[in-house]
Backbone as CSV, one residue per row, in Angstrom:
resi,resn,N_x,N_y,N_z,CA_x,CA_y,CA_z,C_x,C_y,C_z
1,UNK,-14.769,2.480,32.953,-15.675,3.264,32.078,-14.969,4.126,31.451
2,UNK,-13.807,4.758,31.924,-12.900,5.828,31.116,-12.385,5.331,29.889
3,UNK,-12.151,3.989,29.930,-11.439,3.466,28.711,-12.545,3.379,27.574
4,UNK,-13.733,3.023,27.907,-14.844,3.054,26.988,-15.307,4.618,26.462
5,UNK,-15.077,5.433,27.540,-15.390,6.749,26.956,-14.216,7.149,25.871
6,UNK,-13.025,6.873,26.057,-12.012,7.340,25.125,-12.227,6.627,23.834
7,UNK,-12.740,5.348,23.962,-12.946,4.657,22.685,-13.998,5.221,21.951
8,UNK,-15.095,5.452,22.571,-16.324,6.218,21.900,-15.891,7.624,21.441
9,UNK,-15.090,8.187,22.209,-14.849,9.637,21.637,-14.000,9.540,20.375
10,UNK,-13.028,8.620,20.239,-12.644,8.273,18.838,-13.429,7.758,17.887
11,UNK,-14.291,6.749,18.046,-15.277,6.556,17.216,-16.194,7.707,16.804
12,UNK,-16.582,8.503,17.625,-17.210,9.825,17.176,-16.640,10.672,16.236
13,UNK,-15.191,10.936,16.592,-14.465,11.844,15.811,-14.234,11.026,14.255
14,UNK,-14.371,9.814,14.129,-14.196,9.195,12.877,-15.353,9.169,12.351
15,UNK,-16.440,8.756,12.968,-17.834,8.803,12.106,-18.213,10.248,11.996
16,UNK,-17.747,11.180,12.592,-18.130,12.589,12.250,-17.710,12.973,10.812
17,UNK,-16.678,12.430,10.546,-15.926,12.798,9.427,-16.932,12.446,7.987
18,UNK,-17.952,11.554,8.324,-18.935,11.265,7.149,-20.348,12.006,7.312
19,UNK,-20.210,12.889,8.346,-21.653,13.376,8.631,-21.550,14.892,7.872
20,UNK,-22.667,15.647,8.238,-22.810,17.075,7.589,-21.816,17.982,7.985
21,UNK,-21.620,19.017,7.468,-20.260,19.851,7.905,-20.595,20.448,9.361
22,UNK,-21.826,20.686,9.981,-21.961,20.943,11.248,-21.624,19.788,12.165
23,UNK,-22.111,18.624,11.719,-21.610,17.144,12.513,-20.161,17.233,12.594
24,UNK,-19.528,17.403,11.353,-18.039,17.145,11.407,-17.164,18.146,12.413
25,UNK,-17.709,19.511,12.268,-17.091,20.328,13.046,-17.429,20.051,14.631
26,UNK,-18.506,19.718,14.816,-18.858,19.357,16.365,-17.968,18.260,16.823
27,UNK,-18.154,17.165,16.054,-17.291,15.825,16.276,-15.558,16.189,16.416
28,UNK,-15.130,17.035,15.514,-13.777,17.133,15.363,-13.490,18.251,16.624
29,UNK,-14.248,19.049,16.814,-14.061,20.014,17.951,-14.101,19.209,19.403
30,UNK,-15.030,18.291,19.253,-15.106,17.612,20.600,-13.819,16.888,20.710
31,UNK,-13.264,16.271,19.864,-11.975,15.364,19.939,-10.942,16.288,20.014
32,UNK,-10.884,17.540,19.605,-9.847,18.244,19.862,-9.648,18.708,21.256
33,UNK,-10.832,19.111,21.880,-11.036,19.465,23.056,-10.358,18.237,24.098
34,UNK,-10.967,16.828,23.694,-10.435,15.797,24.500,-8.884,15.636,24.199
35,UNK,-8.327,15.841,22.910,-6.928,15.732,22.654,-6.005,16.782,23.473
36,UNK,-6.611,17.999,23.848,-5.697,18.848,24.583,-5.633,18.545,26.094
37,UNK,-6.403,17.607,26.480,-6.533,17.122,27.690,-5.644,15.711,27.882
38,UNK,-5.821,14.693,26.707,-5.412,13.654,26.642,-3.949,13.559,26.611
39,UNK,-3.261,14.362,25.413,-2.028,14.524,25.253,-1.128,14.707,26.381
40,UNK,-1.282,15.789,26.988,-0.423,16.020,28.286,-0.674,14.790,29.206
41,UNK,-1.573,14.163,29.582,-1.621,13.197,30.437,-0.815,11.802,29.802
42,UNK,-0.318,11.938,28.610,0.421,10.836,27.868,-0.464,9.988,27.199
43,UNK,-1.614,10.234,26.780,-2.567,9.334,26.048,-2.312,9.522,24.628
44,UNK,-0.993,9.302,24.148,-0.760,9.617,22.728,-1.376,8.614,21.943
45,UNK,-1.597,7.391,22.100,-2.027,6.209,21.479,-3.482,6.699,21.005
46,UNK,-4.379,7.042,21.794,-5.882,7.366,21.671,-5.975,8.270,20.853
47,UNK,-4.948,9.422,20.712,-5.141,10.853,19.857,-4.431,10.319,18.583
48,UNK,-3.242,9.975,18.541,-2.634,9.714,17.075,-3.340,8.651,16.473
49,UNK,-3.878,7.588,16.869,-4.454,6.611,16.045,-5.780,7.096,15.366
50,UNK,-6.542,8.019,16.042,-7.865,8.595,15.861,-7.508,9.595,14.622
51,UNK,-6.352,10.573,14.938,-6.041,11.602,14.019,-5.442,10.863,12.634
52,UNK,-4.806,9.868,12.725,-4.377,9.175,11.326,-5.535,8.661,10.665
53,UNK,-6.502,8.057,11.473,-7.721,7.424,10.729,-8.594,8.590,10.318
54,UNK,-8.819,9.672,10.968,-9.544,10.899,10.356,-8.838,11.583,9.148
55,UNK,-7.587,11.588,9.253,-6.865,11.875,7.967,-6.958,11.205,6.779
56,UNK,-7.068,9.971,7.112,-7.073,8.977,5.959,-8.504,8.792,5.382
57,UNK,-9.565,9.295,6.174,-10.866,9.356,5.608,-11.011,10.733,4.855
58,UNK,-10.424,11.717,5.371,-10.577,12.962,4.911,-9.606,13.095,3.415
59,UNK,-8.457,12.592,3.323,-7.713,12.339,2.148,-8.553,11.648,1.149
60,UNK,-9.137,10.649,1.691,-10.072,9.666,0.721,-11.404,10.552,0.168
61,UNK,-11.722,11.546,1.095,-12.823,12.378,0.486,-12.374,13.653,-0.481
62,UNK,-11.045,13.727,-0.451,-10.452,14.557,-1.444,-9.678,15.824,-0.923
63,UNK,-9.315,16.001,0.615,-8.404,16.822,1.052,-7.081,16.445,0.460
64,UNK,-6.235,17.585,0.330,-5.004,17.587,-0.170,-4.084,18.381,0.551
65,UNK,-3.064,17.700,1.169,-2.059,18.519,1.968,-0.800,18.720,1.121
66,UNK,-0.573,19.903,1.238,0.810,20.282,0.393,2.079,19.666,1.324
67,UNK,3.152,19.086,0.627,4.182,18.334,1.288,4.880,19.267,2.207
68,UNK,5.143,20.579,2.186,5.613,21.596,3.116,4.939,21.457,4.386
69,UNK,3.455,21.663,4.183,2.549,21.740,5.297,2.771,20.442,6.085
70,UNK,2.643,19.312,5.504,2.673,17.990,6.103,4.134,17.817,6.783
71,UNK,4.954,18.273,6.135,6.386,18.364,7.018,6.436,19.180,8.357
72,UNK,5.862,20.443,8.099,5.800,21.392,9.289,5.012,20.726,10.329
73,UNK,3.942,20.177,9.990,2.941,19.495,10.959,3.558,18.368,11.517
74,UNK,4.150,17.596,10.858,5.081,16.268,11.516,6.142,16.801,12.509
75,UNK,6.639,17.937,12.192,7.695,18.186,13.041,7.080,19.044,14.377
76,UNK,6.211,19.742,14.079,5.252,20.319,15.322,4.761,19.114,16.151
77,UNK,4.280,18.054,15.586,3.788,16.997,16.550,4.782,16.127,17.168
78,UNK,6.005,15.928,16.556,7.142,15.379,17.158,7.473,16.254,18.340
79,UNK,7.494,17.543,18.321,7.962,18.510,19.196,6.932,18.158,20.181
80,UNK,5.628,18.356,20.171,4.524,18.196,21.085,4.810,16.917,21.919
81,UNK,5.297,15.894,21.277,5.250,14.535,21.962,6.642,14.842,22.807
82,UNK,7.720,15.152,22.376,8.671,15.421,23.188,8.379,16.493,24.386
83,UNK,7.534,17.558,24.265,7.279,18.299,25.491,6.364,17.439,26.443
84,UNK,5.413,16.651,26.035,4.652,15.696,26.847,5.617,14.754,27.713
85,UNK,6.714,14.143,26.920,7.717,13.344,27.717,8.448,14.078,28.648
86,UNK,8.742,15.546,28.515,9.299,16.201,29.551,8.269,16.504,30.626
87,UNK,6.983,16.697,30.371,6.127,17.044,31.328,5.941,15.618,32.217
88,UNK,5.915,14.389,31.457,5.751,13.408,32.287,6.916,13.129,33.296
89,UNK,8.180,13.453,32.843,9.420,13.204,33.643,9.577,14.313,34.895
90,UNK,9.338,15.547,34.459,9.316,16.684,35.575,8.077,17.237,35.954
91,UNK,6.986,16.580,35.542,5.655,16.980,36.171,5.244,18.255,35.301
92,UNK,3.820,18.615,35.559,3.349,19.801,34.839,4.073,21.125,35.076
93,UNK,4.835,21.325,36.145,5.519,22.403,36.237,6.553,22.529,35.151
94,UNK,6.815,21.702,34.301,7.789,21.918,33.134,6.982,22.809,32.279
95,UNK,5.881,22.740,32.151,4.985,23.553,31.031,4.798,25.011,31.701
96,UNK,4.854,25.164,33.033,4.887,26.464,33.584,6.101,27.234,33.454
97,UNK,7.267,26.462,33.667,8.630,26.955,33.619,8.985,27.169,32.160
98,UNK,8.419,26.738,31.167,8.672,26.942,29.930,9.662,25.977,29.196
99,UNK,9.664,24.985,29.648,10.671,23.742,29.247,9.930,23.224,27.796
100,UNK,10.012,24.097,26.735,9.453,23.974,25.432,10.772,23.566,24.723
101,UNK,11.923,23.111,25.078,13.104,22.818,24.305,13.261,21.500,23.771
102,UNK,12.214,20.832,24.013,12.108,19.375,23.306,12.234,19.347,21.887
103,UNK,13.076,18.708,21.269,13.227,18.831,19.839,12.534,17.405,19.258
104,UNK,12.444,17.524,17.945,11.738,16.214,17.267,12.410,14.912,17.488
105,UNK,13.828,15.000,17.763,14.569,13.790,18.234,14.227,13.228,19.481
106,UNK,13.844,14.098,20.440,13.313,13.719,21.678,12.074,12.628,21.506
107,UNK,11.081,13.037,20.629,9.997,12.421,20.373,10.198,11.025,19.604
108,UNK,11.291,10.875,18.894,11.651,9.970,18.188,12.196,8.899,19.495
109,UNK,12.897,9.382,20.255,13.497,8.557,21.440,12.305,8.073,22.126
110,UNK,11.324,8.855,22.289,10.300,8.639,23.428,9.297,7.368,22.932
111,UNK,9.239,7.574,21.577,8.485,6.632,20.807,9.259,5.293,20.600
112,UNK,10.490,5.524,20.619,11.475,4.134,20.598,11.127,3.427,21.967
113,UNK,10.826,3.955,22.961,10.539,3.254,24.153,9.447,2.247,24.120
114,UNK,8.404,2.533,23.069,7.201,1.967,22.929,7.687,0.367,22.260
115,UNK,8.790,0.592,21.683,9.325,-0.756,21.151,9.835,-1.867,22.149
116,UNK,10.213,-1.344,23.286,10.729,-2.275,24.356,9.735,-3.223,24.735
117,UNK,8.589,-3.073,25.015,7.569,-4.223,25.309,7.654,-5.296,24.205
118,UNK,7.652,-4.806,23.180,7.664,-5.871,21.870,8.861,-6.649,21.856
119,UNK,10.030,-6.058,22.174,11.302,-6.988,22.381,11.033,-7.805,23.633
120,UNK,10.650,-7.255,24.585,10.616,-8.303,25.930,9.570,-9.438,25.510
121,UNK,8.385,-9.278,25.038,7.665,-10.175,24.703,8.205,-11.243,23.847
122,UNK,8.828,-10.832,22.597,9.502,-11.611,21.885,10.590,-12.566,22.615
123,UNK,11.225,-12.127,23.348,12.215,-12.877,24.215,11.366,-13.931,24.931
124,UNK,10.192,-13.581,25.584,9.586,-14.607,26.345,9.216,-15.633,25.575
125,UNK,8.782,-15.387,24.381,8.440,-16.534,23.490,9.456,-17.234,22.907
126,UNK,10.666,-16.502,22.515,11.698,-17.172,22.246,12.359,-18.276,22.946
127,UNK,12.102,-17.991,24.336,12.546,-18.742,25.250,11.401,-20.096,25.801
128,UNK,10.324,-20.086,24.931,9.454,-21.130,24.832,8.149,-21.061,25.501
129,UNK,7.793,-19.709,25.821,6.514,-19.581,26.651,5.462,-19.701,25.461
130,UNK,4.420,-20.333,25.906,3.298,-20.478,24.931,2.529,-19.203,24.781
131,UNK,2.114,-19.159,23.427,1.078,-17.815,23.240,-0.200,-17.920,23.850
132,UNK,-0.705,-16.736,24.035,-1.890,-16.749,24.982,-3.306,-16.712,24.244
133,UNK,-3.191,-16.742,22.878,-4.501,-17.132,21.851,-5.405,-16.335,22.162
134,UNK,-5.200,-14.927,22.511,-6.411,-14.034,22.647,-6.908,-13.958,24.029
135,UNK,-6.292,-14.492,25.057,-6.722,-14.466,26.526,-6.446,-13.042,26.779
136,UNK,-5.463,-12.218,26.557,-5.262,-10.963,27.233,-6.556,-9.924,26.567
137,UNK,-6.759,-10.260,25.286,-7.906,-9.555,24.711,-9.243,-9.851,25.122
138,UNK,-9.421,-11.024,25.629,-10.743,-11.539,26.020,-11.082,-10.908,27.606
139,UNK,-9.834,-10.672,28.184,-9.985,-10.322,29.690,-10.661,-9.015,29.920
140,UNK,-10.467,-7.972,28.945,-11.273,-6.769,29.146,-12.683,-6.740,29.375
141,UNK,-13.343,-7.596,28.409,-14.872,-7.696,28.363,-15.107,-8.794,29.444
142,UNK,-14.324,-9.596,29.721,-14.659,-10.545,31.033,-14.598,-9.902,32.343
143,UNK,-13.764,-9.030,32.461,-13.680,-8.208,33.569,-15.024,-7.376,33.676
144,UNK,-15.250,-6.711,32.762,-16.477,-5.988,32.620,-17.746,-6.626,33.122
145,UNK,-17.785,-7.964,32.554,-18.952,-8.727,32.856,-18.784,-9.067,34.504
146,UNK,-17.665,-9.484,34.872,-17.431,-9.627,36.124,-18.003,-8.759,37.080
147,UNK,-17.691,-7.390,36.811,-18.051,-6.150,37.614,-19.649,-6.093,37.669
148,UNK,-20.331,-6.571,36.809,-21.683,-6.385,36.698,-22.310,-7.560,37.278
149,UNK,-21.876,-8.836,37.243,-22.458,-9.981,37.770,-22.144,-9.937,39.236
150,UNK,-21.128,-9.989,39.534,-20.810,-10.165,41.038,-19.429,-9.367,41.576
151,UNK,-18.596,-10.076,42.299,-17.431,-9.196,43.065,-16.649,-8.826,41.870
152,UNK,-16.043,-7.593,41.921,-15.172,-7.138,40.842,-14.021,-7.885,40.915
153,UNK,-13.254,-8.036,39.659,-11.988,-8.874,39.635,-10.965,-7.916,40.385
154,UNK,-9.653,-8.554,40.798,-8.598,-7.635,41.192,-8.137,-6.691,40.325
155,UNK,-7.554,-5.802,40.778,-6.962,-4.626,39.951,-5.577,-5.391,39.416
156,UNK,-4.924,-6.184,40.081,-3.625,-6.881,39.517,-3.805,-8.214,38.758
157,UNK,-4.937,-8.098,38.178,-5.273,-9.417,37.457,-4.293,-9.765,36.306
158,UNK,-3.730,-10.745,36.429,-2.618,-11.178,35.597,-3.095,-11.617,33.940
159,UNK,-4.489,-11.576,33.840,-4.915,-11.790,32.554,-4.844,-10.575,31.635
160,UNK,-4.578,-9.337,32.136,-4.333,-7.929,31.534,-2.867,-7.970,31.198
161,UNK,-2.591,-7.710,29.873,-1.450,-7.435,29.394,-0.446,-6.686,30.083
162,UNK,-0.891,-5.358,30.310,-0.184,-4.316,31.264,0.227,-4.815,32.570
163,UNK,-0.737,-5.593,33.327,-0.340,-6.276,34.651,0.768,-7.134,34.481
164,UNK,0.626,-8.055,33.467,1.554,-9.014,33.381,3.008,-8.492,33.135
165,UNK,2.986,-7.454,32.175,4.373,-6.683,32.016,4.991,-6.027,33.094
166,UNK,4.013,-5.446,33.942,4.417,-4.694,35.102,4.960,-5.814,36.290
167,UNK,4.286,-6.929,36.253,4.860,-7.907,37.264,6.081,-8.275,36.868
168,UNK,6.188,-8.747,35.635,7.317,-9.451,35.004,8.611,-8.574,34.793
169,UNK,8.330,-7.483,34.426,9.421,-6.636,33.739,9.476,-5.182,34.546
170,UNK,8.480,-4.737,35.058,8.423,-3.418,35.672,7.634,-2.413,34.865
171,UNK,7.610,-1.124,35.286,6.853,-0.118,34.568,7.416,0.436,33.312
172,UNK,7.671,-0.715,32.051,7.828,-0.271,30.933,6.855,0.127,29.806
173,UNK,5.561,0.172,30.480,4.420,0.399,29.410,3.956,-0.853,28.685
174,UNK,3.204,-0.504,27.605,2.819,-1.493,26.773,2.835,-1.271,25.206
175,UNK,2.378,-2.108,24.523,2.259,-1.725,22.991,1.016,-2.771,22.628
176,UNK,0.168,-2.335,21.665,-0.722,-3.200,20.860,0.138,-4.236,20.111
177,UNK,1.298,-3.887,19.764,1.817,-4.776,18.818,2.378,-5.873,19.698
178,UNK,2.709,-5.538,20.833,3.510,-6.573,21.810,2.509,-7.415,22.187
179,UNK,1.135,-6.833,22.485,0.188,-7.656,23.051,-0.651,-8.594,22.073
180,UNK,-0.502,-8.084,20.879,-0.880,-8.982,19.527,0.148,-10.192,19.304
181,UNK,1.410,-9.798,19.388,2.347,-10.919,19.201,2.234,-11.871,20.407
182,UNK,2.116,-11.377,21.635,2.002,-12.345,22.834,0.757,-13.183,22.795
183,UNK,-0.375,-12.752,22.104,-1.365,-13.633,22.019,-1.366,-14.515,20.780
184,UNK,-0.958,-14.076,19.597,-0.983,-14.881,18.290,0.330,-15.210,17.612
185,UNK,1.595,-14.598,18.088,2.718,-14.656,17.310,2.613,-13.923,16.033
186,UNK,3.349,-14.510,15.028,3.364,-13.915,13.799,2.755,-14.761,12.830
187,UNK,1.698,-14.370,12.130,0.826,-15.224,11.340,1.664,-15.837,10.101
188,UNK,1.314,-17.074,9.774,2.145,-17.885,8.751,1.271,-17.462,7.570
189,UNK,1.990,-16.787,6.473,1.223,-16.510,5.295,1.626,-17.445,4.252
190,UNK,0.429,-17.917,3.556,0.695,-19.078,2.577,0.605,-18.248,1.363
191,UNK,1.476,-18.676,0.449,1.620,-17.897,-0.896,0.856,-18.801,-1.880
């Protein structure tokens, strides 16, 4: 249920951008409170994807950001991602001790680790492994239905992409791009 809660919080933030000013403030405030908890826990994706979407909607509605402000915000965001990395490595005590020395390049390195699952999955398929044709994507709603109908599925269900990666490679994390490639490969575009 936590995954669905995170999904609906993101939807709420995006949909609030088209509401009244009071609805926008409420939606973005609620999302900001969620982000303050989610980012230190390592939930970068659910926060950054929603922020990018909300920014795109706001720019479409007429918001203009000066280049200098955008650069400062980008550097600050990279520094926060670096701090989150240090917190994940050293524990929450890193924040208390004041280990705020993470620079923007630390964040670039941290985000580079997100590419490794895509490299690994590409290697699997280069060695002849067949694509999954959406089975890892269908596994989440199927597991939800299984929980409602009968005995719950096991936690180590290899239909889930993150479980398969953990079993085959270890705790390297996951990536939506790697999972998409694992299911469908690269689409052949006809000109």
